[in-house]
C-alpha positions, 0 to 999 in steps of 0.5 A, a space after each residue: 201223745 198218749 201212753 201205749 198199752 203193751 200186752 206181754 203174755 205167754 200162750 200155748 201153741 193152740 192159743 190158751 193162756 191158762 188151763 180151765 182151772 187157771 193152772 199155769 204149771 205147764 208154763 212154769 215147767 217149760 225150759 226157757 232161756 233167761 227171763 224171756 225178755 221180761 226185765 227189758 219189757 218191765 223197765 218200759 212200764 210204770 203202770 200195771 193193769 189186770 183183772 181180779 182173777 189174775 190178781 188173785 192168782 198172783 197173790 196166791 202164787 207169787 211171794 212177794 208181790 211182783 210189781 211193788 215199784 209200779 202203779 197197779 190197778 185191778 179191775 174188779 166188780 167185788 173188791 173196792 178201795 186199795 191195799 199197799 200194792 194195788 188200787 181196785 177199779 170199779 168203773 168202766 174198763 174202757 173209760 178208765 183206760 182211756 183216761 189212764 192213756 191220756 195221763 203223763 207216764 211210761 207204757 202200761 202193761 196189760 197183764 191179763 186175764 182173759 175177760 179184761 183182754 177181751 174188753 181191750 181187744 173189742 176197743 182196740 186199746 192195745 198198742 203192742 203185742 208181745 206174745 210168747 208161744 210155748 211148746 204146748 197144745 193144751 186142747 182147752 183152757 182160757 183162750 188168749 183171744 175170744 171169738 167175735 173181735 174186730 179185725 186189728 192189723 199188726 206189724 211184726 217188729 221182732 221174733 226172738 227165741 228163748 229156749 223152747 219159747 218163741 216170742 212174737 213182737 207186734 205193733 198195731 198198724 196205725 196206717 
């Protein structure tokens, strides 16, 4: 039994996870309710993975570091080694992730961003999609899903409302 990877992410109604300049203020200004299921999801994971741009955004905008109690991997082509919070991964994303999935442990949260998500989608590495749709049409930005993906069939597990947010919870159809 391999570990599952969950994508827990917010996107505008037209499918963008950030503006072109990585701005997320539109997301922070939205009237939500509670933590939109974040703590419930966070308790199910013991590992966090993300790309370098997402890591840089977190380090520059969130103090203290938000995942100190999780094993955290950052995929990077420039940064090497580790610091007190993360290990930088310089190897093939797919091979590393498949090794990670085969290890003992809880779920793995794929935090973002767009390039890393693109690699995961091409290889169908995500098992659960928890996508919180925001009440915005941004018109442009960093897309949740880039073009030319394989078809992935999902089963809708749940729909929740958190104030102005609508959360869709899907699992990959194994049939």
